C-alpha positions in Angstrom: -3.9 19.7 109.8 -4.0 18.2 113.3 -1.7 20.8 114.7 -3.9 23.6 113.2 -7.0 22.0 114.7 -5.3 21.7 118.1 -4.4 25.3 118.0 -8.1 26.3 118.1 -9.1 23.6 120.7 -6.3 24.2 123.2 -7.3 27.0 125.7 -5.6 30.3 125.3 -5.8 30.7 129.1 -6.5 27.5 131.0 -9.1 27.7 133.8 -9.8 24.8 136.3 -12.9 26.6 137.5 -14.5 26.8 134.1 -13.5 23.3 133.2 -14.9 21.9 136.5 -18.2 23.8 136.1 -18.6 22.7 132.5 -17.9 19.0 133.3 -20.1 18.9 136.4 -23.0 20.6 134.5 -22.6 18.3 131.5 -22.5 15.1 133.6 -25.5 16.1 135.7 -27.5 16.9 132.5 -26.7 13.6 130.9 -27.7 11.7 134.0 -30.9 13.7 134.3 -31.8 13.0 130.7 -31.6 9.3 131.5 -34.0 9.6 134.4 -36.7 11.9 132.9 -37.9 12.6 129.4 -36.4 15.7 127.8 -37.4 17.1 124.4 -34.9 17.2 121.6 -35.3 21.0 121.3 -34.4 21.4 124.9 -31.3 19.2 124.6 -30.2 21.1 121.5 -30.7 24.5 123.3 -28.8 23.4 126.4 -25.8 21.9 124.6 -25.6 24.8 122.1 -25.4 27.2 125.0 -22.8 25.1 126.8 -20.7 24.9 123.6 -20.9 28.6 123.1 -19.6 29.2 126.6 -16.7 26.8 126.2 -15.7 28.1 122.8 -15.8 31.7 124.0 -13.8 31.2 127.1 -11.7 28.1 126.8 -10.4 28.0 123.2 -8.0 30.0 121.1 -10.9 32.3 120.3 -10.3 34.0 123.6 -7.0 35.2 122.2 -8.8 37.2 119.6 -11.2 38.6 122.2 -8.2 39.9 124.1 -6.5 41.5 121.0 -9.4 43.0 119.0 -12.2 45.1 120.2 -15.0 43.8 117.9 -14.0 40.2 118.7 -14.2 41.1 122.4 -17.8 42.4 121.8 -18.7 39.2 120.0 -17.5 37.3 123.0 -19.5 39.4 125.4 -22.6 39.2 123.3 -22.3 35.4 123.4 -21.7 35.2 127.1 -24.3 37.8 128.2 -27.1 37.3 125.7 -27.0 34.2 123.5 -25.6 31.4 125.7 -27.7 32.2 128.9 -30.8 32.6 126.7 -30.3 29.3 125.1 -29.6 27.4 128.3 -32.5 29.0 130.3 -34.9 28.3 127.4 -34.0 24.6 127.8 -35.3 24.8 131.5 -32.5 22.5 132.7 -32.9 23.0 136.5 -35.2 20.0 137.0 -33.0 17.8 134.7 -29.8 18.9 136.6 -31.5 18.1 139.9 -32.5 14.7 138.6 -28.9 14.1 137.7 -27.9 14.3 141.3 -27.9 11.0 143.4 -30.9 10.9 145.7 -28.8 10.9 148.8 -27.0 14.1 147.6 -30.4 15.8 146.9 -31.6 14.9 150.4 -28.5 15.5 152.5 -26.7 18.3 150.5 -29.0 20.1 148.1 -32.1 20.6 150.3 -30.2 21.8 153.4 -28.1 24.1 151.1 -31.3 25.6 149.6 -32.8 26.2 153.1 -29.6 27.8 154.4 -29.7 31.6 154.9 -26.6 32.3 152.7 -28.2 30.5 149.8 -31.5 32.3 150.3 -29.8 35.7 150.7 -27.7 35.4 147.5 -30.6 33.9 145.5 -33.0 36.5 146.8 -30.7 39.4 145.9 -29.4 38.2 142.5 -32.8 37.0 141.4 -34.7 40.1 142.5 -36.3 41.5 139.4 -35.0 45.0 140.0 -31.5 44.0 141.0 -31.2 41.4 138.1 -32.3 44.0 135.6 -30.0 46.7 136.8 -27.0 44.3 136.9 -27.9 43.1 133.4 -27.6 46.6 132.1 -24.8 47.8 134.4 -22.4 45.0 133.4 -22.7 45.9 129.8 -22.1 49.6 130.3 -19.5 49.4 133.0 -17.1 47.3 130.9 -17.5 49.7 128.0 -15.8 52.5 130.1 -12.4 52.8 128.5 -10.5 52.9 131.8 -12.2 49.8 133.1 -11.7 48.0 129.8 -8.0 48.8 130.1 -7.8 47.4 133.6 -9.6 44.2 132.5 -7.1 43.7 129.7 -4.1 44.3 131.9 -5.1 42.1 134.8 -6.2 38.5 134.2 -8.2 38.4 137.4 -10.3 41.4 136.4 -10.6 40.0 132.9 -12.1 36.7 134.3 -14.3 38.6 136.7 -15.6 40.6 133.8 -16.5 37.4 131.8 -18.1 35.7 134.8 -20.1 38.8 135.7 -21.5 38.9 132.2 -22.4 35.3 132.3 -24.0 35.2 135.8 -26.0 38.4 135.2 -27.2 37.0 131.9 -28.4 33.8 133.6 -30.2 35.7 136.4 -31.9 38.1 134.0 -33.1 35.5 131.4 -34.3 33.1 134.1 -36.7 35.8 135.3 -37.8 36.8 131.8 -38.4 33.2 130.6 -40.0 32.0 133.8 -42.9 29.7 132.6 -44.8 30.1 135.9 -47.5 32.7 136.7 -46.8 35.5 139.2 -46.7 34.4 142.0 -44.7 32.2 142.4 -42.8 33.7 139.5 -40.9 36.8 140.5 -41.9 38.9 137.5 -45.4 39.5 136.2 -46.1 38.1 132.7 -46.5 41.6 131.2 -43.3 42.8 132.7 -41.4 39.9 131.3 -42.4 40.9 127.8 -41.7 44.6 128.4 -38.4 44.2 130.2 -36.2 43.4 127.2 -37.4 46.5 125.5 -36.3 48.5 128.5 -32.9 46.8 128.8 -32.0 47.1 125.2 -32.4 50.9 125.1 -29.2 51.8 127.0 -27.3 49.2 124.9 -28.5 50.8 121.7 -27.4 54.3 122.9 -24.0 52.9 124.0 -23.6 51.1 120.7 -24.4 54.2 118.8 -21.9 56.3 120.7 -19.1 53.7 120.0 -20.1 53.3 116.4 -20.0 57.0 115.5 -17.0 57.9 117.6 -14.1 59.4 115.5 -11.4 58.7 118.1 -9.9 55.4 119.3 -11.8 54.8 122.6 -9.8 51.6 123.4 -6.1 52.1 122.7 -5.4 49.2 125.0 -5.9 46.8 122.1 -3.1 48.6 120.3 -0.9 48.1 123.3 -1.7 44.4 123.6 -1.2 44.0 119.8 -4.2 43.8 117.4 -5.0 40.5 115.9 -6.0 42.0 112.5 -4.4 44.7 110.4 -7.4 46.7 109.2 -8.1 50.3 110.4 -8.6 50.8 114.1 -11.8 52.9 113.7 -13.2 50.3 111.4 -12.8 47.6 114.1 -14.3 50.0 116.6 -17.3 50.7 114.3 -17.9 47.0 113.9 -17.8 46.5 117.7 -20.3 49.4 118.2 -22.7 47.9 115.7 -22.4 44.5 117.5 -23.4 46.3 120.8 -26.2 48.1 118.9 -27.9 45.6 116.5 -27.3 42.0 117.4 -27.8 42.6 121.1 -31.2 44.3 120.5 -32.1 41.5 118.1 -31.4 38.8 120.8 -33.4 40.7 123.4 -36.3 41.1 120.9 -36.2 37.3 120.5 -36.3 36.9 124.3 -39.2 39.3 124.5 -41.1 37.3 121.9 -40.4 34.1 123.8 -41.8 35.8 127.0 -44.9 36.8 125.0 -45.4 33.3 123.9 -45.2 32.1 127.5 -47.7 34.8 128.5 -50.2 33.7 125.9 -49.8 30.1 127.0 -50.5 31.0 130.6 -53.5 33.0 129.5 -54.8 30.1 127.3 -54.4 27.7 130.2 -56.2 30.0 132.6 -53.1 30.2 134.9 -52.9 34.0 135.1 -54.2 35.5 138.4 -57.6 37.2 138.0 -58.5 40.2 140.1 -62.2 40.5 140.9 -64.0 43.5 139.3 -63.9 46.7 141.3 -67.6 46.9 141.7 -67.8 43.4 143.1 -65.1 44.2 145.6 -66.9 47.3 146.7 -70.2 45.5 146.9 -68.8 42.7 149.1 -67.1 45.3 151.3 -70.4 47.3 151.7 -72.3 44.1 152.5 -69.7 43.1 155.1 -70.0 46.6 156.7 -73.8 46.4 156.8 -73.6 42.9 158.4 -71.2 44.2 161.0 -73.5 47.0 161.9 -76.4 44.6 162.2 -74.5 42.5 164.6 -73.6 45.5 166.7 -77.2 46.6 166.8 -78.3 43.2 168.1 
């Protein structure tokens, strides 16, 4: 029993980078929770997302992701949609910042955030247009059979694929679930609600293409050795449905969460209000008249 359990816990491919990031984030969050009040729902969302990332990348489940197409699609769904959505919905940035010692925040974090490399990377990745395009692109790019083959044959490309899905997911969902008005938020409240409907469309199309394909689009899984013995096209069909239905469902949930935030901003009077067009025109005409009067004098 113990040996069977260890088989699932022991990483299929060990990664010091993943383990270090996981431990550092976990320790900072625990320290931050001791220094500021955090709701139970937020804690549950954060640790659920962290657990999903670890289980997807650093356990024996990664073996199945490398040897069966539909398991690989489940892994990508968890890394790109579910885990980032859960963690971002917990709004952990303030808690993680509180977890840092005060001296580190003053001497390390603040200068880092003010440095031009940090501002450039943050400005590019968290630009609404760039983040949305990358969110869609990293789904479609890794569905190209040739690129999927390269990722499965080279562990470096495989890890880059997983990290690209994770980072683009965090960047996108942090924009969609931003609880601030625009500005300082980078997306308008309405666009946050509409954006998931836009990004899910190419995923639905790609999922439908894979689902209804009558040929084996990803023979690399046959070369690597499939983890299950059922029909190849059946596994591909299941993978296509995962791209199609659950992905759209998760994005719909994200859109509803953004709608809830929009309604909350509106209820609290935090949405920017533009003056009526007539009022603006009237003020402009009065200013022009006053200017003419001053010139006449």
